[in-house]
N, C-alpha and C positions, 0 to 999 in steps of 0.2 A: 588518616584524619588530618594530619598536619598539611598534606598537600592540598586538601580541600579547603582547609581553614585559610591558608595563604592566598588562595584564589577566590575567597568569599563564596565558596560553593557549599550548599546545604546538602548533607547526606540524608537520604531517606532509608529507613529500615523497614523490613517486613514485619507485619504484626505477628506476635507470638501465636503459634498454632495455625498460621496460614502461610506455609512455605511457598505456595504458588498463587499469588494474588491475581495474576493475569496470565492465563494459559495462552491467549493469543500472542502476547509479546514473547513468551517463552518459545512458542512454536516458530514464530518469525525469526527470532535470534538463532534457533537451532537450524532452520532452513538456510539462512544466510551463511552461517558458519560452515555447514556441510556442503552446500552446493556452490558456494562462491568464494568466500574468503580463504578456505582451506586449500583451494586449488589455484590460487593466483599470487604472483609476486609483482608488485608495482614499483616502478622506478621513479615516477613522478605523481604529484597530486592530480594533474590533468589526466594521466593514464587511468588512475583509480576512478576519477569522476566519469570518464567515458565508459569504462567497463561497468560501473554501477548503473549508469543510464541504460545501457544495453541489457543488462541482467534484469533490471526492474521492468523494462518493456516486455521482455520475454516472459517473465514470471507473472505479470499482471494482465497482459493482453493476449499473448500467444499460447500460453500453457493451458491445456485442458484442465478444467476445474470440476472435481467430483460434485461439489455443491450445486452446480448448475447443469447436472446431467452429463458430465464429461465433455461439454462444449467449451470452447475458449470464450473469454469475455467478449471478444470481437464478434464471434458467431452469435452469441446471445443478444448482443446489441442489434444485430441485423434482423433478428426475429422479433424484436420488441414491437409492440403495437404503436403505431404512430397516431396521435390524436391531432386532428386538424385544428388549426388555430381558428377560433370563432371570431367573427366580425361583431363587435359590440353594438354596431348600429343596424345590423341586419334585422329586418322585419319590425322595425320600430318607426318607420316613416321619417327617419332622421337623415340629413345629408351626410355623405361620407366625407 
């Protein structure tokens, strides 16, 4: 509490009876700890930033996701329906 006070940081506490207010954040933190932080030692900030960027790319783009049928987000994006851009002046007799 002293550390936070010296740095003008506000502490947020969980509501009584709600030990897990956000399961998505808990899962994200557990994944980062288990798959990434626990397996790496960084010598510099730049090294940590580069490693983070690579891990985030793999996790968010290249990793198969059960929520979208075991496809990677990149694969899902390729199968997305493309909606053609409509010409607002088409069939209205207006000049383009």
